C-alpha positions as CSV (number, residue, x, y, z in Angstrom):
1,M,101.5,-62.7,117.7
2,S,98.9,-65.8,118.7
3,Q,98.7,-66.8,114.7
4,Q,102.8,-67.5,114.4
5,I,102.6,-69.3,117.5
6,D,99.8,-71.8,115.5
7,T,101.5,-71.8,113.0
8,D,105.1,-72.9,115.0
9,T,102.6,-75.2,116.6
10,V,101.7,-77.4,112.5
11,R,105.2,-77.0,111.5
12,F,106.4,-78.5,114.4
13,E,104.4,-81.3,114.6
14,L,104.9,-82.0,111.2
15,L,108.8,-82.1,111.8
16,L,108.2,-84.5,114.2
17,Q,106.1,-87.0,112.7
18,L,108.6,-87.1,109.2
19,G,111.2,-87.8,111.7
20,D,110.2,-89.9,113.6
21,N,109.2,-92.0,111.3
22,A,112.5,-92.3,109.4
23,L,114.3,-92.7,112.3
24,I,112.0,-95.9,113.4
25,L,112.3,-97.3,110.4
26,G,115.7,-96.6,110.3
27,H,116.2,-98.0,113.9
28,R,113.7,-100.7,112.2
29,L,116.4,-102.1,109.4
30,S,119.7,-101.5,111.1
31,E,118.4,-104.8,112.9
32,W,119.1,-106.7,110.2
33,S,122.9,-105.4,109.9
34,G,124.5,-108.8,109.9
35,D,121.4,-111.1,110.2
36,A,119.9,-110.7,106.3
37,P,119.9,-113.4,104.1
38,V,122.7,-113.0,101.6
39,L,125.9,-110.0,101.9
40,E,124.2,-108.2,99.4
41,E,121.5,-107.4,101.6
42,D,122.8,-107.0,104.4
43,V,124.8,-104.2,102.7
44,A,122.0,-103.0,101.2
45,L,119.5,-102.5,104.4
46,T,122.1,-101.1,106.1
47,N,122.5,-98.3,103.9
48,I,118.9,-98.0,103.7
49,A,118.9,-97.6,107.1
50,L,121.5,-95.2,107.2
51,D,119.9,-93.0,104.5
52,L,116.2,-92.8,106.7
53,I,118.0,-91.6,109.8
54,G,120.3,-89.4,108.0
55,Q,116.5,-87.8,107.0
56,A,115.6,-87.9,110.8
57,R,118.3,-85.8,111.8
58,F,117.2,-82.9,109.2
59,W,114.0,-83.5,110.2
60,L,114.4,-83.4,113.8
61,T,117.2,-80.3,114.0
62,A,114.6,-78.0,112.3
63,A,111.8,-80.0,114.8
64,G,113.8,-78.8,117.5
65,K,114.3,-75.0,116.3
66,T,110.6,-74.4,115.1
67,E,109.8,-75.5,119.1
68,G,112.1,-73.6,120.5
69,L,113.4,-74.8,123.6
70,E,116.5,-75.7,122.8
71,R,116.1,-79.2,122.2
72,S,118.7,-81.0,120.0
73,E,118.1,-83.5,117.1
74,D,119.5,-85.9,120.1
75,D,117.6,-84.8,123.0
76,L,114.2,-85.8,120.8
77,A,115.8,-89.0,119.0
78,Y,117.1,-90.0,123.4
79,H,115.0,-88.3,125.7
80,R,111.0,-88.6,124.2
81,D,108.5,-91.5,125.9
82,A,106.7,-93.6,123.8
83,R,103.4,-91.8,124.5
84,D,105.8,-88.5,122.8
85,W,106.1,-89.7,119.3
86,R,104.5,-89.4,116.3
87,N,105.6,-92.0,114.3
88,L,102.9,-94.5,111.9
89,H,102.2,-98.0,113.4
90,L,103.7,-99.2,110.0
91,V,107.4,-98.3,110.7
92,E,107.3,-99.8,114.4
93,L,106.1,-103.5,112.9
94,P,108.9,-105.6,114.4
95,N,110.8,-107.3,110.9
96,G,109.6,-110.6,111.2
97,D,111.2,-112.5,108.0
98,F,112.9,-110.8,105.5
99,A,109.4,-111.2,103.3
100,Q,107.3,-108.8,106.1
101,T,110.3,-106.4,106.1
102,M,110.5,-106.1,102.4
103,L,106.6,-105.5,102.0
104,R,106.6,-102.8,104.9
105,Q,109.4,-101.3,103.4
106,Y,107.6,-101.3,100.3
107,F,104.0,-99.8,101.9
108,F,105.8,-96.9,103.4
109,D,108.5,-96.6,100.6
110,T,105.2,-95.7,97.8
111,Y,103.4,-93.7,100.8
112,H,106.4,-91.9,101.4
113,L,107.8,-90.6,97.8
114,L,104.9,-89.0,97.2
115,L,104.3,-87.4,100.4
116,L,108.1,-86.0,100.0
117,E,107.6,-85.4,96.5
118,G,104.5,-83.0,97.6
119,L,106.1,-81.2,100.1
120,A,109.5,-80.4,97.8
121,A,106.7,-78.2,96.2
122,G,105.2,-76.7,99.1
123,R,105.6,-73.0,100.4
124,D,107.8,-73.7,103.3
125,S,111.6,-73.6,101.8
126,E,113.0,-75.7,104.8
127,I,110.6,-78.6,104.5
128,S,111.2,-77.9,100.8
129,G,114.2,-78.4,101.0
130,I,115.1,-81.5,102.9
131,A,112.3,-83.4,101.1
132,A,113.9,-82.7,97.8
133,K,117.0,-84.2,98.7
134,A,115.4,-87.3,100.7
135,V,113.3,-87.7,97.3
136,K,116.6,-88.7,95.6
137,E,117.4,-91.1,98.1
138,V,114.0,-92.3,98.9
139,R,113.2,-93.5,95.0
140,Y,116.2,-95.6,95.3
141,H,114.2,-96.9,98.6
142,L,111.5,-97.9,96.4
143,R,112.9,-99.9,93.7
144,H,114.4,-102.1,96.1
145,S,111.4,-102.9,97.9
146,R,109.1,-103.5,95.3
147,G,111.9,-105.7,93.2
148,W,111.9,-107.7,96.2
149,V,108.0,-107.7,96.7
150,I,107.6,-109.2,93.3
151,R,110.7,-111.7,93.5
152,L,109.2,-112.8,96.4
153,G,105.7,-113.0,95.4
154,D,105.8,-114.7,92.2
155,G,109.0,-116.9,93.5
156,T,108.4,-120.2,95.0
157,K,105.9,-121.6,96.9
158,E,107.3,-121.2,99.9
159,S,107.9,-117.4,99.4
160,R,104.5,-116.5,97.7
161,A,102.9,-117.7,101.5
162,R,105.5,-115.5,103.4
163,M,104.4,-112.7,101.0
164,Q,100.7,-113.3,101.5
165,Q,101.6,-113.5,105.2
166,A,103.5,-110.5,105.4
167,L,100.1,-109.0,104.0
168,E,98.1,-110.0,106.8
169,V,100.4,-108.4,109.2
170,C,101.1,-104.7,107.2
171,A,98.1,-104.0,105.9
172,P,95.9,-103.2,108.9
173,C,98.4,-100.4,109.3
174,V,98.1,-98.7,105.2
175,P,94.6,-96.5,106.5
176,E,96.7,-94.8,109.0
177,L,99.3,-93.9,106.5
178,F,96.3,-91.3,105.1
179,E,94.9,-89.5,108.2
180,A,95.0,-86.1,108.3
181,D,94.4,-84.7,111.9
182,M,94.1,-80.7,112.4
183,C,97.4,-79.9,112.5
184,Y,98.0,-81.8,109.0
185,L,95.4,-80.2,108.0
186,S,96.3,-76.8,108.3
187,L,99.4,-76.9,106.7
188,V,97.5,-78.2,103.8
189,E,95.9,-75.4,103.7
190,Q,99.0,-72.8,103.9
191,K,100.0,-75.3,100.8
192,I,103.3,-76.4,103.0
193,A,101.7,-80.0,102.5
194,P,100.1,-82.2,100.4
195,D,96.7,-83.0,100.7
196,I,97.1,-86.6,101.9
197,Q,93.8,-88.1,100.9
198,S,95.0,-86.9,97.3
199,L,97.8,-89.3,97.2
200,K,95.7,-92.9,97.9
201,P,94.5,-93.0,94.7
202,E,98.2,-92.5,93.5
203,W,99.3,-95.4,96.2
204,Q,96.5,-97.6,95.7
205,R,97.3,-97.7,91.8
206,Q,101.0,-98.7,92.1
207,T,100.3,-101.0,94.8
208,N,98.1,-103.0,93.3
209,Q,100.3,-103.1,90.2
210,V,102.8,-104.8,91.9
211,L,100.7,-106.9,93.9
212,D,99.0,-107.7,91.2
213,E,102.3,-108.7,89.2
214,A,103.8,-110.2,92.2
215,T,100.6,-112.8,92.1
216,L,99.5,-111.5,96.0
217,E,96.2,-110.8,97.0
218,M,95.9,-108.1,99.1
219,P,93.4,-108.7,102.7
220,E,90.5,-107.7,103.9
221,I,91.4,-105.0,106.5
222,G,89.6,-106.0,109.8
223,H,90.9,-103.8,112.3
224,A,92.7,-100.9,111.0
225,M,95.7,-99.5,113.2
226,S,95.3,-95.5,113.8
227,G,96.5,-93.3,116.6
228,G,100.6,-93.0,115.7
229,R,100.7,-89.5,114.8
230,Q,98.3,-89.1,118.1
231,G,101.1,-90.6,120.3
232,L,99.4,-93.9,120.3
233,H,101.3,-96.6,119.9
234,S,101.8,-100.7,120.1
235,E,104.1,-102.2,122.9
236,Q,106.7,-103.1,120.5
237,L,108.1,-99.2,120.1
238,G,108.3,-99.3,123.9
239,Y,110.8,-102.2,123.7
240,L,112.4,-100.3,120.5
241,L,113.0,-97.0,122.1
242,A,114.3,-99.0,125.0
243,E,117.0,-100.3,123.0
244,M,117.5,-97.1,121.1
245,Q,117.9,-94.8,123.7
246,F,119.7,-97.2,126.5
247,L,122.6,-96.0,126.5
248,Q,122.0,-91.8,127.0
249,R,119.4,-93.3,129.2
250,A,122.1,-94.9,131.4
251,Y,124.7,-92.4,131.0
252,P,123.0,-89.1,130.5
253,G,124.8,-86.0,127.7
254,V,127.8,-89.2,126.8
255,S,128.9,-88.4,123.5
256,W,131.9,-90.0,121.7
C-alpha cells in the first residue's frame, strides 16, 4: 500500500510539472494577443498559446485524479499560490521583446519535444497517450520558433543584437531544464519518464546548430536558475498568477 502511495505522489509531481510548464508559457504567449509585430504572428502566437493551455488541461486533469483530493484542473490552475507551482524558470520569464519571446520559446520547444517523445514511449498509458497527442503540436511550435531565431539572428544588425541580448536573459535558465529530483528519478526507474540527462546532448546539438546558422553565440552562464520544480520562483510568477487567477479569487466558484 505504501508503494502505491509513493507511486501516486511521484506521478502527481510529474503531471503538475508538465501542466504548470504548459499553462504558464501559454499564458505568457497569450499576452502577445493583439500586440504582436504583424497580424500573422498575432494569430500564430495565439494558436500556440491555445495548444499549450489545451495540453495543460489534460495534464492537470490527470494530476487531480492521481492526487485523489477531488481537485479539478481549475482548482489546480486558479487556487494555488506561487510556492505550489512546479514550472521551470524559463517559462515564467517576461516576454521582453519579440526576440526574447522567440528564443525562450525555441529553448523550451526543443526541450519539450524531446521530453514528450520520451514520455510517449513510457509505460504509463495515460501519460504516454497525452504526450503522443502533444508531440504533433509541439513539432509545429518548434518549427515556428526555430525559424524566427535564425531569421532574427541572421537578419539585420538590430535584430541580431536583440537576439544576442535575449540569449543573455534566457541562457541562465537552461541548466534547470535537465535537473532531476527524486520524484523524477523514481519515474525513470519505472520506465515512465526518460532520463532527463540523456536528453541534454541532443538538445545541445540542435541548439548549437541553430545558433550557428543564426550567427549567434551562447554566452557563459554565471548564476544558473534552479528550483522551479520545488516551488522556488522569481517574483515574476507572482505577478503572472495575480493576473491569471484574479477572476476566480475575486469571485470564487464563478463559471461561464
